[in-house]
N, CA, C, O and the ligand as a Tripos MOL2 file, in Angstrom:
@<TRIPOS>MOLECULE
protein
  289   287    73     0     0
PROTEIN
NO_CHARGES

@<TRIPOS>ATOM
      1 N           0.8350   -1.1980    0.0000 N.3       1 MET1
      2 CA          0.0000    0.0000    0.0000 C.3       1 MET1
      3 C           0.8750    1.2560    0.0000 C.2       1 MET1
      4 O           1.8190    1.3670    0.7830 O.2       1 MET1
      5 N           0.5610    2.1630   -0.8560 N.am      2 GLU2
      6 CA          1.3920    3.3530   -0.9780 C.3       2 GLU2
      7 C           0.9760    4.4510   -0.0170 C.2       2 GLU2
      8 O          -0.2040    4.6410    0.2800 O.2       2 GLU2
      9 N           1.9640    5.1510    0.4490 N.am      3 GLU3
     10 CA          1.7230    6.2660    1.3430 C.3       3 GLU3
     11 C           1.1850    7.4420    0.5290 C.2       3 GLU3
     12 O           1.6540    7.7230   -0.5740 O.2       3 GLU3
     13 N           0.2150    8.1030    1.0860 N.am      4 LEU4
     14 CA         -0.3710    9.2250    0.3750 C.3       4 LEU4
     15 C           0.5190   10.4610    0.5190 C.2       4 LEU4
     16 O           0.9470   10.8100    1.6190 O.2       4 LEU4
     17 N           0.7840   11.1030   -0.5990 N.am      5 ILE5
     18 CA          1.5870   12.3160   -0.5820 C.3       5 ILE5
     19 C           0.6850   13.4990   -0.8870 C.2       5 ILE5
     20 O          -0.0060   13.5290   -1.9060 O.2       5 ILE5
     21 N           0.7050   14.4620    0.0040 N.am      6 GLU6
     22 CA         -0.1560   15.6190   -0.2030 C.3       6 GLU6
     23 C           0.5770   16.7130   -0.9600 C.2       6 GLU6
     24 O           1.7090   17.0700   -0.6340 O.2       6 GLU6
     25 N          -0.0870   17.2320   -1.9690 N.am      7 LEU7
     26 CA          0.4880   18.3090   -2.7610 C.3       7 LEU7
     27 C          -0.3650   19.5630   -2.6120 C.2       7 LEU7
     28 O          -1.5900   19.5230   -2.7190 O.2       7 LEU7
     29 N           0.3190   20.6790   -2.3620 N.am      8 GLU8
     30 CA         -0.3740   21.9550   -2.2780 C.3       8 GLU8
     31 C          -0.7700   22.4030   -3.6850 C.2       8 GLU8
     32 O          -0.4320   21.7640   -4.6800 O.2       8 GLU8
     33 N          -1.4970   23.5190   -3.7360 N.am      9 GLU9
     34 CA         -1.8230   24.1090   -5.0320 C.3       9 GLU9
     35 C          -0.5440   24.6430   -5.6810 C.2       9 GLU9
     36 O           0.4530   24.8830   -5.0000 O.2       9 GLU9
     37 N          -0.5840   24.8230   -6.9850 N.am     10 CYS10
     38 CA          0.5550   25.3870   -7.7010 C.3      10 CYS10
     39 C           0.8760   26.7820   -7.1540 C.2      10 CYS10
     40 O          -0.0200   27.6180   -7.0380 O.2      10 CYS10
     41 N           2.1500   27.0430   -6.8150 N.am     11 PRO11
     42 CA          2.5160   28.3610   -6.2910 C.3      11 PRO11
     43 C           2.4020   29.4670   -7.3380 C.2      11 PRO11
     44 O           2.3760   30.6480   -6.9930 O.2      11 PRO11
     45 N           2.3340   29.0930   -8.6050 N.am     12 CYS12
     46 CA          2.2390   30.0890   -9.6830 C.3      12 CYS12
     47 C           0.7990   30.3970  -10.0650 C.2      12 CYS12
     48 O           0.4390   31.5630  -10.2260 O.2      12 CYS12
     49 N          -0.0160   29.3820  -10.2090 N.am     13 CYS13
     50 CA         -1.3690   29.6170  -10.7360 C.3      13 CYS13
     51 C          -2.4700   28.9550   -9.9150 C.2      13 CYS13
     52 O          -3.6470   29.0500  -10.2610 O.2      13 CYS13
     53 N          -2.0920   28.2850   -8.8300 N.am     14 ARG14
     54 CA         -3.0480   27.5920   -7.9720 C.3      14 ARG14
     55 C          -3.7360   26.4230   -8.6770 C.2      14 ARG14
     56 O          -4.8320   26.0100   -8.2980 O.2      14 ARG14
     57 N          -3.0850   25.9100   -9.6880 N.am     15 GLY15
     58 CA         -3.5940   24.7150  -10.3560 C.3      15 GLY15
     59 C          -3.2550   23.4770   -9.5450 C.2      15 GLY15
     60 O          -2.7170   23.5750   -8.4420 O.2      15 GLY15
     61 N          -3.5680   22.3260  -10.0910 N.am     16 ASN16
     62 CA         -3.3020   21.0680   -9.3990 C.3      16 ASN16
     63 C          -1.9170   20.5340   -9.7330 C.2      16 ASN16
     64 O          -1.5660   20.3690  -10.9010 O.2      16 ASN16
     65 N          -1.1420   20.2680   -8.6960 N.am     17 GLY17
     66 CA          0.1560   19.6390   -8.8960 C.3      17 GLY17
     67 C          -0.0130   18.1380   -8.9990 C.2      17 GLY17
     68 O          -0.9030   17.5590   -8.3760 O.2      17 GLY17
     69 N           0.8440   17.5090   -9.7860 N.am     18 MET18
     70 CA          0.7830   16.0520   -9.8830 C.3      18 MET18
     71 C           2.1870   15.4790   -9.9680 C.2      18 MET18
     72 O           3.0980   16.0830  -10.5350 O.2      18 MET18
     73 N           2.3350   14.2980   -9.3890 N.am     19 LEU19
     74 CA          3.6160   13.5990   -9.4600 C.3      19 LEU19
     75 C           3.7580   13.0050  -10.8560 C.2      19 LEU19
     76 O           2.8770   12.2860  -11.3270 O.2      19 LEU19
     77 N           4.8660   13.3100  -11.5070 N.am     20 VAL20
     78 CA          5.1050   12.7890  -12.8490 C.3      20 VAL20
     79 C           6.3920   11.9730  -12.8480 C.2      20 VAL20
     80 O           7.4740   12.4980  -12.5870 O.2      20 VAL20
     81 N           6.2590   10.6840  -13.1430 N.am     21 HIS21
     82 CA          7.4310    9.8170  -13.2510 C.3      21 HIS21
     83 C           7.8480    9.7380  -14.7090 C.2      21 HIS21
     84 O           7.0140    9.6320  -15.6080 O.2      21 HIS21
     85 N           9.1590    9.7920  -14.9250 N.am     22 GLU22
     86 CA          9.6460    9.7230  -16.2940 C.3      22 GLU22
     87 C          10.6950    8.6320  -16.4260 C.2      22 GLU22
     88 O          11.6850    8.6100  -15.6940 O.2      22 GLU22
     89 N          10.4690    7.7480  -17.3480 N.am     23 GLY23
     90 CA         11.4590    6.7230  -17.6450 C.3      23 GLY23
     91 C          11.6340    5.6670  -16.5680 C.2      23 GLY23
     92 O          12.4970    4.7980  -16.6820 O.2      23 GLY23
     93 N          10.8100    5.7390  -15.5110 N.am     24 GLY24
     94 CA         10.9280    4.7660  -14.4400 C.3      24 GLY24
     95 C          12.1370    4.9780  -13.5500 C.2      24 GLY24
     96 O          12.4870    4.0980  -12.7640 O.2      24 GLY24
     97 N          12.7840    6.1360  -13.6610 N.am     25 TRP25
     98 CA         13.9500    6.3880  -12.8110 C.3      25 TRP25
     99 C          14.0310    7.8020  -12.2630 C.2      25 TRP25
    100 O          14.9730    8.1250  -11.5390 O.2      25 TRP25
    101 N          13.0760    8.6420  -12.5860 N.am     26 ASN26
    102 CA         13.0620    9.9450  -11.9200 C.3      26 ASN26
    103 C          11.6340   10.4640  -11.8000 C.2      26 ASN26
    104 O          10.7210    9.9880  -12.4750 O.2      26 ASN26
    105 N          11.4660   11.4470  -10.9290 N.am     27 VAL27
    106 CA         10.1340   11.9680  -10.6500 C.3      27 VAL27
    107 C          10.2050   13.4720  -10.4060 C.2      27 VAL27
    108 O          11.2010   13.9840   -9.8950 O.2      27 VAL27
    109 N           9.1500   14.1590  -10.7740 N.am     28 GLN28
    110 CA          9.0240   15.5790  -10.4640 C.3      28 GLN28
    111 C           7.5510   15.8570  -10.1840 C.2      28 GLN28
    112 O           6.6840   15.0230  -10.4460 O.2      28 GLN28
    113 N           7.2870   17.0500   -9.6450 N.am     29 VAL29
    114 CA          5.9020   17.4950   -9.5380 C.3      29 VAL29
    115 C           5.6930   18.5470  -10.6080 C.2      29 VAL29
    116 O           6.4960   19.4660  -10.7680 O.2      29 VAL29
    117 N           4.6150   18.3980  -11.3270 N.am     30 GLU30
    118 CA          4.3260   19.3370  -12.4010 C.3      30 GLU30
    119 C           2.9050   19.8560  -12.2600 C.2      30 GLU30
    120 O           2.0020   19.1360  -11.8350 O.2      30 GLU30
    121 N           2.7250   21.1280  -12.6280 N.am     31 CYS31
    122 CA          1.3880   21.7160  -12.5850 C.3      31 CYS31
    123 C           0.6210   21.3090  -13.8380 C.2      31 CYS31
    124 O           1.1340   21.4130  -14.9520 O.2      31 CYS31
    125 N          -0.6050   20.8470  -13.6480 N.am     32 ALA32
    126 CA         -1.4210   20.4130  -14.7770 C.3      32 ALA32
    127 C          -1.8820   21.5950  -15.6220 C.2      32 ALA32
    128 O          -2.2400   21.4320  -16.7880 O.2      32 ALA32
    129 N          -1.8720   22.7810  -15.0290 N.am     33 ASP33
    130 CA         -2.3870   23.9520  -15.7380 C.3      33 ASP33
    131 C          -1.3110   24.7820  -16.4230 C.2      33 ASP33
    132 O          -1.4120   25.0600  -17.6180 O.2      33 ASP33
    133 N          -0.2720   25.1870  -15.6710 N.am     34 CYS34
    134 CA          0.6950   26.1250  -16.2490 C.3      34 CYS34
    135 C           2.0280   25.4700  -16.5960 C.2      34 CYS34
    136 O           2.8790   26.1020  -17.2230 O.2      34 CYS34
    137 N           2.2190   24.2230  -16.2010 N.am     35 GLY35
    138 CA          3.4450   23.5310  -16.5850 C.3      35 GLY35
    139 C           4.6440   23.8140  -15.7040 C.2      35 GLY35
    140 O           5.7310   23.2940  -15.9570 O.2      35 GLY35
    141 N           4.4700   24.6340  -14.6690 N.am     36 SER36
    142 CA          5.5690   24.8330  -13.7230 C.3      36 SER36
    143 C           5.9120   23.4990  -13.0850 C.2      36 SER36
    144 O           5.0470   22.6420  -12.9090 O.2      36 SER36
    145 N           7.1770   23.3320  -12.7420 N.am     37 HIS37
    146 CA          7.5720   22.0350  -12.2210 C.3      37 HIS37
    147 C           8.7510   22.1630  -11.2790 C.2      37 HIS37
    148 O           9.4520   23.1750  -11.2670 O.2      37 HIS37
    149 N           8.9570   21.1250  -10.4920 N.am     38 THR38
    150 CA         10.1280   21.0690   -9.6180 C.3      38 THR38
    151 C          11.2740   20.4560  -10.4160 C.2      38 THR38
    152 O          11.1110   20.0740  -11.5740 O.2      38 THR38
    153 N          12.4340   20.3710   -9.7700 N.am     39 VAL39
    154 CA         13.5310   19.6300  -10.3850 C.3      39 VAL39
    155 C          13.1820   18.1440  -10.3950 C.2      39 VAL39
    156 O          12.3130   17.6960   -9.6470 O.2      39 VAL39
    157 N          13.8560   17.3990  -11.2350 N.am     40 PHE40
    158 CA         13.7270   15.9450  -11.2210 C.3      40 PHE40
    159 C          14.5500   15.3820  -10.0730 C.2      40 PHE40
    160 O          15.6320   15.8880   -9.7740 O.2      40 PHE40
    161 N          14.0480   14.3460   -9.4340 N.am     41 VAL41
    162 CA         14.8500   13.6100   -8.4630 C.3      41 VAL41
    163 C          14.9230   12.1630   -8.9420 C.2      41 VAL41
    164 O          13.9040   11.5270   -9.2130 O.2      41 VAL41
    165 N          16.1450   11.6640   -9.0380 N.am     42 GLU42
    166 CA         16.3410   10.3030   -9.5440 C.3      42 GLU42
    167 C          16.2270    9.2650   -8.4290 C.2      42 GLU42
    168 O          16.4640    9.5590   -7.2580 O.2      42 GLU42
    169 N          15.8610    8.0570   -8.8180 N.am     43 TYR43
    170 CA         15.8100    6.9550   -7.8530 C.3      43 TYR43
    171 C          16.2000    5.6640   -8.5500 C.2      43 TYR43
    172 O          16.1060    5.5360   -9.7700 O.2      43 TYR43
    173 N          16.6400    4.7120   -7.7390 N.am     44 GLU44
    174 CA         17.0970    3.4400   -8.3140 C.3      44 GLU44
    175 C          16.3280    2.2300   -7.8210 C.2      44 GLU44
    176 O          16.4480    1.1420   -8.3840 O.2      44 GLU44
    177 N          15.5380    2.4150   -6.7750 N.am     45 ASN45
    178 CA         14.7460    1.2970   -6.2760 C.3      45 ASN45
    179 C          13.4800    1.8290   -5.6020 C.2      45 ASN45
    180 O          13.2730    3.0410   -5.5350 O.2      45 ASN45
    181 N          12.6450    0.9330   -5.1080 N.am     46 GLU46
    182 CA         11.3500    1.3420   -4.5570 C.3      46 GLU46
    183 C          11.4860    2.2580   -3.3360 C.2      46 GLU46
    184 O          10.6900    3.1780   -3.1480 O.2      46 GLU46
    185 N          12.5060    1.9910   -2.5110 N.am     47 THR47
    186 CA         12.7210    2.8270   -1.3240 C.3      47 THR47
    187 C          13.1060    4.2380   -1.7370 C.2      47 THR47
    188 O          12.5570    5.2190   -1.2350 O.2      47 THR47
    189 N          14.0570    4.3260   -2.6590 N.am     48 GLU48
    190 CA         14.4900    5.6370   -3.1310 C.3      48 GLU48
    191 C          13.3660    6.3480   -3.8850 C.2      48 GLU48
    192 O          13.2620    7.5740   -3.8600 O.2      48 GLU48
    193 N          12.5360    5.5630   -4.5490 N.am     49 LYS49
    194 CA         11.4120    6.1330   -5.2930 C.3      49 LYS49
    195 C          10.4730    6.8770   -4.3460 C.2      49 LYS49
    196 O          10.0270    7.9870   -4.6360 O.2      49 LYS49
    197 N          10.1820    6.2470   -3.2150 N.am     50 LEU50
    198 CA          9.3030    6.8610   -2.2330 C.3      50 LEU50
    199 C           9.9350    8.1260   -1.6640 C.2      50 LEU50
    200 O           9.2690    9.1470   -1.4950 O.2      50 LEU50
    201 N          11.2400    8.0410   -1.3710 N.am     51 GLU51
    202 CA         11.9580    9.2080   -0.8520 C.3      51 GLU51
    203 C          11.9680   10.3340   -1.8820 C.2      51 GLU51
    204 O          11.8190   11.5070   -1.5360 O.2      51 GLU51
    205 N          12.1450    9.9650   -3.1480 N.am     52 ALA52
    206 CA         12.1710   10.9600   -4.2180 C.3      52 ALA52
    207 C          10.8150   11.6430   -4.3410 C.2      52 ALA52
    208 O          10.7350   12.8560   -4.5360 O.2      52 ALA52
    209 N           9.7540   10.8550   -4.2270 N.am     53 GLU53
    210 CA          8.4030   11.4320   -4.3020 C.3      53 GLU53
    211 C           8.1730   12.4250   -3.1700 C.2      53 GLU53
    212 O           7.5960   13.4930   -3.3740 O.2      53 GLU53
    213 N           8.6320   12.0610   -1.9700 N.am     54 HIS54
    214 CA          8.4660   12.9670   -0.8390 C.3      54 HIS54
    215 C           9.3020   14.2210   -1.0120 C.2      54 HIS54
    216 O           8.8840   15.3150   -0.6330 O.2      54 HIS54
    217 N          10.4870   14.0550   -1.5870 N.am     55 LYS55
    218 CA         11.3750   15.2020   -1.7650 C.3      55 LYS55
    219 C          10.7840   16.2070   -2.7530 C.2      55 LYS55
    220 O          10.7560   17.4060   -2.4740 O.2      55 LYS55
    221 N          10.3160   15.7290   -3.8990 N.am     56 VAL56
    222 CA          9.7610   16.6710   -4.8750 C.3      56 VAL56
    223 C           8.4570   17.2820   -4.3630 C.2      56 VAL56
    224 O           8.1460   18.4360   -4.6590 O.2      56 VAL56
    225 N           7.6960   16.4990   -3.5920 N.am     57 ALA57
    226 CA          6.4600   17.0320   -3.0070 C.3      57 ALA57
    227 C           6.7900   18.1530   -2.0280 C.2      57 ALA57
    228 O           6.1020   19.1730   -1.9840 O.2      57 ALA57
    229 N           7.8650   17.9520   -1.2300 N.am     58 MET58
    230 CA          8.2900   18.9640   -0.2790 C.3      58 MET58
    231 C           8.7400   20.2290   -1.0090 C.2      58 MET58
    232 O           8.3910   21.3400   -0.6120 O.2      58 MET58
    233 N           9.5170   20.0510   -2.0780 N.am     59 LEU59
    234 CA          9.9820   21.2020   -2.8590 C.3      59 LEU59
    235 C           8.8040   21.9740   -3.4340 C.2      59 LEU59
    236 O           8.7720   23.2050   -3.4180 O.2      59 LEU59
    237 N           7.8490   21.2270   -3.9360 N.am     60 TRP60
    238 CA          6.6380   21.8310   -4.5100 C.3      60 TRP60
    239 C           5.8860   22.6230   -3.4460 C.2      60 TRP60
    240 O           5.4750   23.7620   -3.6660 O.2      60 TRP60
    241 N           5.7200   21.9930   -2.2950 N.am     61 ASN61
    242 CA          4.9050   22.5950   -1.2380 C.3      61 ASN61
    243 C           5.5380   23.8430   -0.6370 C.2      61 ASN61
    244 O           4.8270   24.6830   -0.0850 O.2      61 ASN61
    245 N           6.8600   23.9850   -0.7320 N.am     62 ILE62
    246 CA          7.4870   25.2130   -0.2360 C.3      62 ILE62
    247 C           7.7170   26.2050   -1.3780 C.2      62 ILE62
    248 O           8.3280   27.2550   -1.1780 O.2      62 ILE62
    249 N           7.2310   25.8740   -2.5630 N.am     63 GLY63
    250 CA          7.2600   26.8310   -3.6700 C.3      63 GLY63
    251 C           8.5280   26.8390   -4.4910 C.2      63 GLY63
    252 O           8.7510   27.7590   -5.2780 O.2      63 GLY63
    253 N           9.3700   25.8210   -4.3190 N.am     64 LYS64
    254 CA         10.5900   25.7520   -5.1280 C.3      64 LYS64
    255 C          10.2810   25.1290   -6.4850 C.2      64 LYS64
    256 O          10.5540   23.9510   -6.7200 O.2      64 LYS64
    257 N           9.7150   25.9270   -7.3610 N.am     65 VAL65
    258 CA          9.3540   25.4140   -8.6780 C.3      65 VAL65
    259 C          10.0090   26.2430   -9.7700 C.2      65 VAL65
    260 O          10.3770   27.3990   -9.5660 O.2      65 VAL65
    261 N          10.1410   25.6260  -10.9190 N.am     66 ILE66
    262 CA         10.6720   26.2950  -12.1030 C.3      66 ILE66
    263 C           9.4690   26.6720  -12.9500 C.2      66 ILE66
    264 O           8.7060   25.8130  -13.3920 O.2      66 ILE66
    265 N           9.3170   27.9560  -13.1650 N.am     67 LYS67
    266 CA          8.1490   28.4130  -13.9000 C.3      67 LYS67
    267 C           8.3210   28.1600  -15.3870 C.2      67 LYS67
    268 O           9.3590   28.4740  -15.9690 O.2      67 LYS67
    269 N           7.3060   27.5980  -15.9830 N.am     68 SER68
    270 CA          7.3750   27.3160  -17.4070 C.3      68 SER68
    271 C           7.0930   28.5630  -18.2150 C.2      68 SER68
    272 O           6.1500   29.2970  -17.9190 O.2      68 SER68
    273 N           7.9040   28.8140  -19.2350 N.am     69 ASN69
    274 CA          7.6920   29.9700  -20.0880 C.3      69 ASN69
    275 C           7.0480   29.5880  -21.4070 C.2      69 ASN69
    276 O           6.8210   30.4300  -22.2770 O.2      69 ASN69
    277 N           6.7600   28.3130  -21.5370 N.am     70 ILE70
    278 CA          6.1800   27.8530  -22.7800 C.3      70 ILE70
    279 C           4.6640   28.0280  -22.7510 C.2      70 ILE70
    280 O           3.9690   27.3660  -21.9810 O.2      70 ILE70
    281 N           4.1730   28.9010  -23.5760 N.am     71 GLY71
    282 CA          2.7240   29.1440  -23.6160 C.3      71 GLY71
    283 C           2.0480   28.1210  -24.4940 C.2      71 GLY71
    284 O           2.6390   27.5850  -25.4320 O.2      71 GLY71
    285 N           0.7890   27.8600  -24.1710 N.am     72 GLU72
    286 CA          0.0660   26.8780  -24.9810 C.3      72 GLU72
    287 C          -1.2540   27.4630  -25.4540 C.2      72 GLU72
    288 O          -2.0120   26.7900  -26.1530 O.2      72 GLU72
    289 ZN          0.4560   26.2490  -12.2330 Zn       73 ZN73
@<TRIPOS>BOND
     1     1     2 1
     2     2     3 1
     3     3     4 2
     4     3     5 am
     5     5     6 1
     6     6     7 1
     7     7     8 2
     8     7     9 am
     9     9    10 1
    10    10    11 1
    11    11    12 2
    12    11    13 am
    13    13    14 1
    14    14    15 1
    15    15    16 2
    16    15    17 am
    17    17    18 1
    18    18    19 1
    19    19    20 2
    20    19    21 am
    21    21    22 1
    22    22    23 1
    23    23    24 2
    24    23    25 am
    25    25    26 1
    26    26    27 1
    27    27    28 2
    28    27    29 am
    29    29    30 1
    30    30    31 1
    31    31    32 2
    32    31    33 am
    33    33    34 1
    34    34    35 1
    35    35    36 2
    36    35    37 am
    37    37    38 1
    38    38    39 1
    39    39    40 2
    40    39    41 am
    41    41    42 1
    42    42    43 1
    43    43    44 2
    44    43    45 am
    45    45    46 1
    46    46    47 1
    47    47    48 2
    48    47    49 am
    49    49    50 1
    50    50    51 1
    51    51    52 2
    52    51    53 am
    53    53    54 1
    54    54    55 1
    55    55    56 2
    56    55    57 am
    57    57    58 1
    58    58    59 1
    59    59    60 2
    60    59    61 am
    61    61    62 1
    62    62    63 1
    63    63    64 2
    64    63    65 am
    65    65    66 1
    66    66    67 1
    67    67    68 2
    68    67    69 am
    69    69    70 1
    70    70    71 1
    71    71    72 2
    72    71    73 am
    73    73    74 1
    74    74    75 1
    75    75    76 2
    76    75    77 am
    77    77    78 1
    78    78    79 1
    79    79    80 2
    80    79    81 am
    81    81    82 1
    82    82    83 1
    83    83    84 2
    84    83    85 am
    85    85    86 1
    86    86    87 1
    87    87    88 2
    88    87    89 am
    89    89    90 1
    90    90    91 1
    91    91    92 2
    92    91    93 am
    93    93    94 1
    94    94    95 1
    95    95    96 2
    96    95    97 am
    97    97    98 1
    98    98    99 1
    99    99   100 2
   100    99   101 am
   101   101   102 1
   102   102   103 1
   103   103   104 2
   104   103   105 am
   105   105   106 1
   106   106   107 1
   107   107   108 2
   108   107   109 am
   109   109   110 1
   110   110   111 1
   111   111   112 2
   112   111   113 am
   113   113   114 1
   114   114   115 1
   115   115   116 2
   116   115   117 am
   117   117   118 1
   118   118   119 1
   119   119   120 2
   120   119   121 am
   121   121   122 1
   122   122   123 1
   123   123   124 2
   124   123   125 am
   125   125   126 1
   126   126   127 1
   127   127   128 2
   128   127   129 am
   129   129   130 1
   130   130   131 1
   131   131   132 2
   132   131   133 am
   133   133   134 1
   134   134   135 1
   135   135   136 2
   136   135   137 am
   137   137   138 1
   138   138   139 1
   139   139   140 2
   140   139   141 am
   141   141   142 1
   142   142   143 1
   143   143   144 2
   144   143   145 am
   145   145   146 1
   146   146   147 1
   147   147   148 2
   148   147   149 am
   149   149   150 1
   150   150   151 1
   151   151   152 2
   152   151   153 am
   153   153   154 1
   154   154   155 1
   155   155   156 2
   156   155   157 am
   157   157   158 1
   158   158   159 1
   159   159   160 2
   160   159   161 am
   161   161   162 1
   162   162   163 1
   163   163   164 2
   164   163   165 am
   165   165   166 1
   166   166   167 1
   167   167   168 2
   168   167   169 am
   169   169   170 1
   170   170   171 1
   171   171   172 2
   172   171   173 am
   173   173   174 1
   174   174   175 1
   175   175   176 2
   176   175   177 am
   177   177   178 1
   178   178   179 1
   179   179   180 2
   180   179   181 am
   181   181   182 1
   182   182   183 1
   183   183   184 2
   184   183   185 am
   185   185   186 1
   186   186   187 1
   187   187   188 2
   188   187   189 am
   189   189   190 1
   190   190   191 1
   191   191   192 2
   192   191   193 am
   193   193   194 1
   194   194   195 1
   195   195   196 2
   196   195   197 am
   197   197   198 1
   198   198   199 1
   199   199   200 2
   200   199   201 am
   201   201   202 1
   202   202   203 1
   203   203   204 2
   204   203   205 am
   205   205   206 1
   206   206   207 1
   207   207   208 2
   208   207   209 am
   209   209   210 1
   210   210   211 1
   211   211   212 2
   212   211   213 am
   213   213   214 1
   214   214   215 1
   215   215   216 2
   216   215   217 am
   217   217   218 1
   218   218   219 1
   219   219   220 2
   220   219   221 am
   221   221   222 1
   222   222   223 1
   223   223   224 2
   224   223   225 am
   225   225   226 1
   226   226   227 1
   227   227   228 2
   228   227   229 am
   229   229   230 1
   230   230   231 1
   231   231   232 2
   232   231   233 am
   233   233   234 1
   234   234   235 1
   235   235   236 2
   236   235   237 am
   237   237   238 1
   238   238   239 1
   239   239   240 2
   240   239   241 am
   241   241   242 1
   242   242   243 1
   243   243   244 2
   244   243   245 am
   245   245   246 1
   246   246   247 1
   247   247   248 2
   248   247   249 am
   249   249   250 1
   250   250   251 1
   251   251   252 2
   252   251   253 am
   253   253   254 1
   254   254   255 1
   255   255   256 2
   256   255   257 am
   257   257   258 1
   258   258   259 1
   259   259   260 2
   260   259   261 am
   261   261   262 1
   262   262   263 1
   263   263   264 2
   264   263   265 am
   265   265   266 1
   266   266   267 1
   267   267   268 2
   268   267   269 am
   269   269   270 1
   270   270   271 1
   271   271   272 2
   272   271   273 am
   273   273   274 1
   274   274   275 1
   275   275   276 2
   276   275   277 am
   277   277   278 1
   278   278   279 1
   279   279   280 2
   280   279   281 am
   281   281   282 1
   282   282   283 1
   283   283   284 2
   284   283   285 am
   285   285   286 1
   286   286   287 1
   287   287   288 2
@<TRIPOS>SUBSTRUCTURE
     1 MET1         2 RESIDUE 1 A MET
     2 GLU2         6 RESIDUE 1 A GLU
     3 GLU3        10 RESIDUE 1 A GLU
     4 LEU4        14 RESIDUE 1 A LEU
     5 ILE5        18 RESIDUE 1 A ILE
     6 GLU6        22 RESIDUE 1 A GLU
     7 LEU7        26 RESIDUE 1 A LEU
     8 GLU8        30 RESIDUE 1 A GLU
     9 GLU9        34 RESIDUE 1 A GLU
    10 CYS10       38 RESIDUE 1 A CYS
    11 PRO11       42 RESIDUE 1 A PRO
    12 CYS12       46 RESIDUE 1 A CYS
    13 CYS13       50 RESIDUE 1 A CYS
    14 ARG14       54 RESIDUE 1 A ARG
    15 GLY15       58 RESIDUE 1 A GLY
    16 ASN16       62 RESIDUE 1 A ASN
    17 GLY17       66 RESIDUE 1 A GLY
    18 MET18       70 RESIDUE 1 A MET
    19 LEU19       74 RESIDUE 1 A LEU
    20 VAL20       78 RESIDUE 1 A VAL
    21 HIS21       82 RESIDUE 1 A HIS
    22 GLU22       86 RESIDUE 1 A GLU
    23 GLY23       90 RESIDUE 1 A GLY
    24 GLY24       94 RESIDUE 1 A GLY
    25 TRP25       98 RESIDUE 1 A TRP
    26 ASN26      102 RESIDUE 1 A ASN
    27 VAL27      106 RESIDUE 1 A VAL
    28 GLN28      110 RESIDUE 1 A GLN
    29 VAL29      114 RESIDUE 1 A VAL
    30 GLU30      118 RESIDUE 1 A GLU
    31 CYS31      122 RESIDUE 1 A CYS
    32 ALA32      126 RESIDUE 1 A ALA
    33 ASP33      130 RESIDUE 1 A ASP
    34 CYS34      134 RESIDUE 1 A CYS
    35 GLY35      138 RESIDUE 1 A GLY
    36 SER36      142 RESIDUE 1 A SER
    37 HIS37      146 RESIDUE 1 A HIS
    38 THR38      150 RESIDUE 1 A THR
    39 VAL39      154 RESIDUE 1 A VAL
    40 PHE40      158 RESIDUE 1 A PHE
    41 VAL41      162 RESIDUE 1 A VAL
    42 GLU42      166 RESIDUE 1 A GLU
    43 TYR43      170 RESIDUE 1 A TYR
    44 GLU44      174 RESIDUE 1 A GLU
    45 ASN45      178 RESIDUE 1 A ASN
    46 GLU46      182 RESIDUE 1 A GLU
    47 THR47      186 RESIDUE 1 A THR
    48 GLU48      190 RESIDUE 1 A GLU
    49 LYS49      194 RESIDUE 1 A LYS
    50 LEU50      198 RESIDUE 1 A LEU
    51 GLU51      202 RESIDUE 1 A GLU
    52 ALA52      206 RESIDUE 1 A ALA
    53 GLU53      210 RESIDUE 1 A GLU
    54 HIS54      214 RESIDUE 1 A HIS
    55 LYS55      218 RESIDUE 1 A LYS
    56 VAL56      222 RESIDUE 1 A VAL
    57 ALA57      226 RESIDUE 1 A ALA
    58 MET58      230 RESIDUE 1 A MET
    59 LEU59      234 RESIDUE 1 A LEU
    60 TRP60      238 RESIDUE 1 A TRP
    61 ASN61      242 RESIDUE 1 A ASN
    62 ILE62      246 RESIDUE 1 A ILE
    63 GLY63      250 RESIDUE 1 A GLY
    64 LYS64      254 RESIDUE 1 A LYS
    65 VAL65      258 RESIDUE 1 A VAL
    66 ILE66      262 RESIDUE 1 A ILE
    67 LYS67      266 RESIDUE 1 A LYS
    68 SER68      270 RESIDUE 1 A SER
    69 ASN69      274 RESIDUE 1 A ASN
    70 ILE70      278 RESIDUE 1 A ILE
    71 GLY71      282 RESIDUE 1 A GLY
    72 GLU72      286 RESIDUE 1 A GLU
    73 ZN73       289 GROUP 0 **** ****
């Protein structure tokens, strides 16, 4: 059973943040609305994966995000 990770609203637009895994070896939090995102955190196993998820969630929740300049 997976531990629930709470994500605050996007610090830029108050959209919904979501955990995005890429390639099965790194994770970031990305805003579904404006595309702002945290840095990627890499992991190599299930334990590190959980730690990585918590780390990016923490970065997101304190507002450490990279604002996307790509308009859509
Ligand atoms: Zn946003």
